[in-house]
ROMITOR-977181 format. One line per field, with one value per residue: x, z, y of N, C-alpha, C in turn; residue in three letters; residue number from 1. Coordinates in nm, 3 decimals. Layout:
# ROMITOR-977181
nX X_...
nZ Z_...
nY Y_...
caX X_...
caZ Z_...
caY Y_...
cX X_...
cZ Z_...
cY Y_...
r ala_...
k NUM_...
This chain:
# ROMITOR-977181
nX 0.083_0.191_0.398_0.246_0.117_0.340_0.414_0.208_0.240_0.139_0.262_0.233_0.033_0.160_0.380_0.253_0.143_0.378_0.502_0.318_0.335_0.599_0.589_0.454_0.611_0.761_1.001_1.352_1.396_1.159_1.162_1.397_1.322_1.107_1.233_1.399_1.211_1.103_1.329_1.348_1.115_1.166_1.384_1.263_1.106_1.290_1.408_1.682_1.872_1.718_1.649_1.897_1.935_1.726_1.796_2.044_1.965_1.826_2.040_2.207_2.060_2.048_2.320_2.368_2.220_2.259_2.489_2.803_2.837_2.589_2.337_2.130_2.243_2.404_2.217_2.111_2.343_2.388_2.159_2.201_2.429_2.314_2.153_2.346_2.468_2.257_2.264_2.490_2.724_2.970_3.201_3.130_2.915_3.044_3.194_2.994_2.878_3.094_3.116_2.877_2.919_3.137_3.022_2.827_2.987_3.092_2.862_2.698_2.651_2.889_2.759_2.532_2.271_2.265_2.528_2.618_2.494_2.599
nZ 0.000_0.083_-0.107_-0.339_-0.285_-0.287_-0.553_-0.692_-0.602_-0.356_-0.110_0.157_0.266_0.236_0.404_0.653_0.676_0.673_0.906_1.098_1.062_1.138_1.411_1.499_1.426_1.470_1.441_1.347_1.072_0.953_1.043_0.920_0.650_0.643_0.714_0.492_0.286_0.364_0.322_0.041_-0.027_0.073_-0.085_-0.339_-0.296_-0.290_-0.053_0.054_0.268_0.475_0.350_0.341_0.616_0.684_0.520_0.633_0.887_0.819_0.707_0.932_1.089_0.916_0.897_1.149_1.151_0.923_0.708_0.615_0.339_0.221_-0.027_0.010_0.156_-0.037_-0.206_-0.042_0.008_-0.253_-0.297_-0.109_-0.221_-0.456_-0.354_-0.246_-0.488_-0.611_-0.445_-0.525_-0.408_-0.496_-0.433_-0.197_-0.296_-0.475_-0.295_-0.165_-0.383_-0.460_-0.237_-0.266_-0.515_-0.453_-0.276_-0.443_-0.637_-0.491_-0.401_-0.617_-0.925_-1.200_-1.436_-1.368_-1.404_-1.228_-1.173_-1.398_-1.382_-1.163
nY -0.119_0.126_0.154_0.184_0.426_0.594_0.566_0.693_0.944_1.028_1.137_1.230_1.063_0.819_0.854_0.879_0.622_0.461_0.556_0.475_0.198_0.166_0.226_0.003_-0.208_-0.523_-0.653_-0.637_-0.663_-0.572_-0.304_-0.210_-0.228_-0.045_0.199_0.214_0.249_0.496_0.650_0.631_0.768_1.028_1.094_1.103_1.325_1.520_1.582_1.549_1.526_1.420_1.183_1.050_1.017_0.837_0.618_0.557_0.473_0.241_0.099_0.068_-0.110_-0.331_-0.394_-0.491_-0.722_-0.876_-1.059_-0.906_-0.906_-0.918_-0.896_-0.713_-0.507_-0.393_-0.277_-0.075_0.079_0.166_0.323_0.527_0.636_0.737_0.941_1.116_1.178_1.318_1.538_1.658_1.587_1.437_1.286_1.155_1.013_0.840_0.688_0.537_0.406_0.248_0.078_-0.061_-0.188_-0.354_-0.540_-0.652_-0.770_-0.981_-1.116_-1.177_-1.362_-1.346_-1.269_-1.136_-0.894_-0.672_-0.613_-0.486_-0.243_-0.126
caX 0.000_0.281_0.465_0.148_0.101_0.459_0.412_0.113_0.276_0.069_0.371_0.184_-0.035_0.262_0.459_0.169_0.136_0.508_0.526_0.234_0.396_0.722_0.551_0.404_0.705_0.802_1.136_1.448_1.378_1.050_1.208_1.494_1.246_1.029_1.327_1.442_1.102_1.098_1.441_1.309_1.014_1.230_1.466_1.171_1.057_1.402_1.452_1.795_1.935_1.630_1.661_2.020_1.911_1.646_1.876_2.147_1.898_1.804_2.171_2.256_1.988_2.091_2.458_2.363_2.145_2.293_2.633_2.857_2.831_2.451_2.294_2.044_2.331_2.448_2.105_2.104_2.461_2.365_2.060_2.266_2.513_2.228_2.112_2.462_2.482_2.154_2.305_2.612_2.838_3.012_3.299_3.055_2.837_3.136_3.228_2.884_2.867_3.202_3.077_2.773_2.980_3.220_2.932_2.764_3.088_3.104_2.735_2.624_2.729_2.950_2.672_2.409_2.251_2.293_2.670_2.634_2.441_2.662
caZ 0.000_0.089_-0.237_-0.433_-0.255_-0.337_-0.700_-0.743_-0.549_-0.231_-0.013_0.293_0.309_0.246_0.525_0.768_0.681_0.713_1.047_1.178_1.054_1.216_1.553_1.529_1.376_1.577_1.424_1.280_0.928_0.918_1.066_0.815_0.527_0.654_0.703_0.352_0.208_0.399_0.250_-0.099_-0.036_0.093_-0.204_-0.445_-0.263_-0.293_0.085_0.047_0.397_0.545_0.283_0.390_0.755_0.686_0.464_0.732_0.991_0.760_0.693_1.065_1.129_0.828_0.929_1.273_1.137_0.800_0.679_0.551_0.194_0.181_-0.140_0.059_0.193_-0.162_-0.253_0.042_-0.023_-0.384_-0.282_-0.040_-0.323_-0.546_-0.285_-0.246_-0.626_-0.628_-0.367_-0.583_-0.326_-0.581_-0.369_-0.106_-0.381_-0.525_-0.182_-0.142_-0.503_-0.454_-0.137_-0.328_-0.618_-0.388_-0.226_-0.557_-0.700_-0.408_-0.377_-0.739_-1.033_-1.286_-1.546_-1.314_-1.458_-1.129_-1.181_-1.511_-1.346_-1.038
caY 0.000_0.241_0.165_0.236_0.568_0.662_0.562_0.792_1.076_1.061_1.125_1.249_0.941_0.713_0.878_0.843_0.476_0.406_0.589_0.385_0.065_0.170_0.218_-0.132_-0.310_-0.614_-0.706_-0.551_-0.671_-0.480_-0.167_-0.177_-0.207_0.079_0.310_0.218_0.308_0.638_0.710_0.643_0.873_1.158_1.119_1.144_1.458_1.614_1.608_1.458_1.498_1.327_1.054_0.988_0.978_0.715_0.509_0.521_0.394_0.109_0.036_0.030_-0.231_-0.440_-0.432_-0.569_-0.847_-0.948_-1.067_-0.785_-0.914_-0.946_-0.812_-0.605_-0.396_-0.329_-0.194_0.044_0.160_0.228_0.429_0.639_0.697_0.813_1.064_1.206_1.225_1.421_1.655_1.712_1.544_1.326_1.198_1.068_0.921_0.738_0.601_0.443_0.323_0.148_-0.022_-0.142_-0.272_-0.456_-0.645_-0.719_-0.856_-1.101_-1.185_-1.210_-1.426_-1.244_-1.226_-1.078_-0.759_-0.568_-0.576_-0.394_-0.112_-0.081
cX 0.087_0.353_0.372_0.128_0.220_0.455_0.320_0.135_0.202_0.167_0.325_0.118_0.065_0.342_0.381_0.164_0.267_0.539_0.442_0.291_0.523_0.693_0.511_0.497_0.756_0.942_1.222_1.431_1.270_1.094_1.305_1.422_1.171_1.120_1.375_1.336_1.087_1.213_1.409_1.211_1.079_1.319_1.378_1.118_1.168_1.451_1.569_1.858_1.850_1.636_1.785_2.000_1.832_1.724_1.983_2.086_1.872_1.935_2.224_2.190_2.037_2.231_2.464_2.309_2.182_2.444_2.677_2.848_2.691_2.406_2.205_2.125_2.375_2.340_2.097_2.223_2.441_2.265_2.118_2.357_2.432_2.183_2.227_2.489_2.382_2.191_2.430_2.737_2.896_3.114_3.231_2.972_2.925_3.172_3.120_2.861_2.973_3.173_2.972_2.832_3.062_3.135_2.872_2.862_3.106_2.976_2.666_2.712_2.779_2.862_2.543_2.393_2.279_2.439_2.693_2.589_2.504_2.772
cZ 0.000_-0.043_-0.341_-0.410_-0.304_-0.489_-0.758_-0.682_-0.425_-0.114_0.132_0.348_0.326_0.374_0.650_0.786_0.730_0.859_1.139_1.178_1.139_1.366_1.593_1.483_1.492_1.559_1.341_1.129_0.881_0.933_0.957_0.684_0.531_0.645_0.559_0.265_0.238_0.331_0.103_-0.118_-0.025_-0.026_-0.318_-0.423_-0.269_-0.155_0.113_0.182_0.479_0.482_0.332_0.533_0.762_0.629_0.562_0.846_0.942_0.752_0.828_1.113_1.047_0.863_1.058_1.250_1.015_0.786_0.600_0.399_0.142_0.074_-0.097_0.102_0.069_-0.214_-0.173_0.018_-0.155_-0.375_-0.209_-0.139_-0.417_-0.483_-0.283_-0.387_-0.654_-0.556_-0.426_-0.504_-0.389_-0.516_-0.270_-0.186_-0.429_-0.416_-0.161_-0.263_-0.502_-0.352_-0.195_-0.430_-0.557_-0.337_-0.342_-0.629_-0.624_-0.410_-0.503_-0.840_-1.131_-1.400_-1.497_-1.363_-1.358_-1.131_-1.293_-1.475_-1.219_-1.065
cY 0.126_0.263_0.225_0.386_0.649_0.673_0.669_0.930_1.119_1.046_1.139_1.124_0.827_0.730_0.842_0.692_0.416_0.438_0.501_0.244_0.058_0.158_0.076_-0.243_-0.394_-0.671_-0.612_-0.550_-0.575_-0.335_-0.123_-0.147_-0.074_0.201_0.326_0.286_0.457_0.713_0.730_0.759_1.011_1.193_1.168_1.285_1.563_1.653_1.514_1.426_1.401_1.188_0.980_0.938_0.847_0.596_0.463_0.440_0.252_0.031_-0.012_-0.099_-0.350_-0.487_-0.512_-0.709_-0.932_-0.961_-0.943_-0.787_-0.948_-0.846_-0.696_-0.483_-0.320_-0.234_-0.064_0.135_0.235_0.343_0.550_0.712_0.784_0.944_1.163_1.260_1.337_1.550_1.722_1.678_1.417_1.233_1.104_0.967_0.807_0.638_0.495_0.353_0.213_0.040_-0.117_-0.238_-0.385_-0.573_-0.723_-0.811_-0.987_-1.185_-1.235_-1.282_-1.319_-1.194_-1.160_-0.934_-0.646_-0.525_-0.475_-0.253_-0.056_0.020
r met_gly_lys_leu_met_leu_lys_val_gly_his_phe_gly_gln_ala_glu_glu_leu_tyr_asn_glu_leu_leu_glu_asn_ala_thr_asp_asp_ser_asp_arg_ala_phe_ile_tyr_his_met_leu_gly_met_met_lys_asn_lys_gln_gly_glu_tyr_gln_gln_ala_val_thr_phe_tyr_glu_lys_ser_leu_ala_ile_lys_arg_lys_thr_leu_pro_glu_asp_his_ala_ser_leu_ala_his_thr_tyr_ser_asn_ile_gly_ala_val_tyr_asn_asn_met_gly_glu_tyr_ser_lys_ala_leu_glu_tyr_tyr_glu_lys_ser_leu_lys_ile_arg_glu_lys_ala_leu_pro_pro_thr_his_pro_asp_leu_ala_thr_ser
k 1_2_3_4_5_6_7_8_9_10_11_12_13_14_15_16_17_18_19_20_21_22_23_24_25_26_27_28_29_30_31_32_33_34_35_36_37_38_39_40_41_42_43_44_45_46_47_48_49_50_51_52_53_54_55_56_57_58_59_60_61_62_63_64_65_66_67_68_69_70_71_72_73_74_75_76_77_78_79_80_81_82_83_84_85_86_87_88_89_90_91_92_93_94_95_96_97_98_99_100_101_102_103_104_105_106_107_108_109_110_111_112_113_114_115_116_117_118
């Protein structure tokens, strides 16, 4: 439901839903996902610093609960890189893109399409 609201641009409703879900989340996996979605929403709204904050919260949870080379971490690193790119902070963007690529090179087969876009 939240993804659909984001897709059609109903950011206020999506944020309300994600905040309610966050209050009722019972495990780290759910919280990490919700923070990630809030980061995506803030990025789409051009609220880049808030997007980074939410992505970093998601990343902190994932780093506690997942192996360091888990593909989910690569996705979050890549999204943080994209936000820094949007902010014009290219050296920070590159740092996060490189972290994402390093994980993807370990976690994915050499012909995986995500490697081509990393």
